[in-house]
C-alpha positions in Angstrom: 0.1 0.4 0.1 2.8 2.4 0.7 4.3 1.8 -2.8 1.4 3.3 -4.1 0.9 5.7 -1.9 4.4 7.0 -3.2 3.7 6.2 -7.0 0.7 8.7 -6.6 2.5 11.2 -4.1 5.8 10.7 -7.1 3.4 11.9 -10.2 1.2 14.5 -8.4 4.6 16.2 -7.6 5.7 15.4 -10.8 2.8 17.5 -13.2 2.2 20.1 -10.1 6.5 20.9 -11.2 5.3 20.4 -14.8 2.5 22.8 -15.2 3.9 25.4 -12.6 6.5 26.1 -15.3 4.6 26.4 -18.3 2.3 28.5 -16.0 5.2 30.9 -15.2 6.1 31.1 -18.4 4.0 31.4 -20.4 2.1 34.2 -17.8 5.5 36.3 -18.3 5.0 36.1 -22.0 1.4 37.1 -21.8 2.1 40.2 -19.5 4.9 41.7 -21.0 2.9 40.8 -24.7 0.2 43.2 -23.6 2.7 45.2 -21.9 1.5 44.5 -18.3 3.5 45.0 -15.0 3.2 42.7 -12.7 1.6 45.5 -10.1 -1.2 46.1 -13.1 -1.7 42.8 -13.7 -1.8 42.2 -10.2 -4.4 44.8 -9.5 -6.6 43.7 -12.8 -6.8 40.3 -10.8 -7.6 42.1 -7.5 -4.5 40.7 -5.8 -0.9 41.4 -5.0 2.2 41.8 -7.0 3.8 39.7 -4.6 1.4 37.0 -5.8 2.7 38.0 -9.6 6.0 37.0 -8.4 5.8 34.0 -6.6 3.8 32.6 -10.2 6.4 34.0 -12.6 9.1 32.8 -10.0 7.6 29.5 -10.3 7.3 29.4 -6.3 3.4 29.2 -6.3 0.6 28.0 -8.2 -2.4 30.0 -9.1 -5.6 28.4 -7.7 -8.4 27.4 -10.2 -10.1 30.8 -9.7 -7.3 32.5 -11.0 -6.5 30.5 -13.6 -9.6 31.4 -14.9 -9.3 35.3 -14.2 -6.0 35.1 -16.2 -7.4 33.1 -18.9 -10.0 35.9 -19.2 -7.8 38.5 -18.7 -5.5 37.4 -21.4 -8.0 35.7 -23.5 -6.2 32.1 -23.9 -7.7 28.6 -22.5 -6.9 27.4 -19.2 -5.3 24.6 -21.5 -2.9 27.0 -22.8 -2.2 28.4 -19.5 -1.6 24.8 -18.1 1.0 23.7 -21.3 -2.4 21.0 -22.6 -2.5 22.6 -25.9 0.0 24.9 -27.4 -2.4 27.5 -29.3 -4.0 30.0 -27.2 -7.4 31.0 -28.3 -6.8 34.9 -29.9 -3.8 32.8 -32.1 -6.5 30.1 -32.8 -9.0 32.7 -34.1 -6.5 34.7 -35.6 -5.4 32.5 -37.9 -8.6 31.0 -39.0 -9.8 33.2 -42.0 -6.8 34.9 -42.5 -4.8 35.0 -46.1 -1.1 34.6 -45.7 0.2 38.1 -46.1 -2.9 39.2 -43.4 -0.9 36.7 -41.1 2.7 38.1 -41.7 0.9 41.7 -41.3 -0.6 40.7 -37.9 2.9 39.2 -36.6 4.4 42.0 -37.8 2.2 44.7 -35.9 2.3 42.0 -32.9 6.2 42.6 -32.7 5.4 46.7 -32.1 5.3 48.4 -28.7 2.0 50.6 -27.8 3.5 53.4 -28.9 4.1 52.5 -32.4 0.7 50.2 -32.6 -0.7 53.8 -31.9 1.2 55.3 -34.9 -0.1 52.7 -37.1 -3.3 53.1 -36.2 -3.4 56.4 -36.7 -1.7 56.3 -40.5 -4.3 53.8 -41.3 -6.9 56.4 -40.0 -5.9 59.5 -42.1 -5.4 56.9 -45.5 -9.1 56.1 -44.8 -9.8 59.4 -44.3 -8.2 60.8 -46.7 -9.2 58.6 -49.6 -13.3 59.2 -48.2 -13.6 54.8 -48.0 -15.7 55.8 -44.9 -17.0 57.8 -42.5 -15.4 58.1 -39.3 
């Protein structure tokens, strides 16, 4: 009986360690992609910055409640956060009905920082206005 308990315990620890590192890496990636500080993300989730720091360092793991909140905040699935699926919901939706050239533009746009993205929006807005394509 003891060997069964050890087996279950060891596998639970292994799964916990794999998932916590997946979550840690993905949380850092998602937070940076969305240009959020740890403090800003903590405020959005209603927790302290120290908690975000612990999650990102792999010291602690978010509860189910916070996994769901993180998934909603970043528009990804909990499966993605846990490392059970590779693609985020946003990525799948983005690529589903687009052409190759559109995907290339989207990928380039994703690499820009916030101020660069705002400049792109201004250029597009001015282009549309000057050509009379749309009344904004």
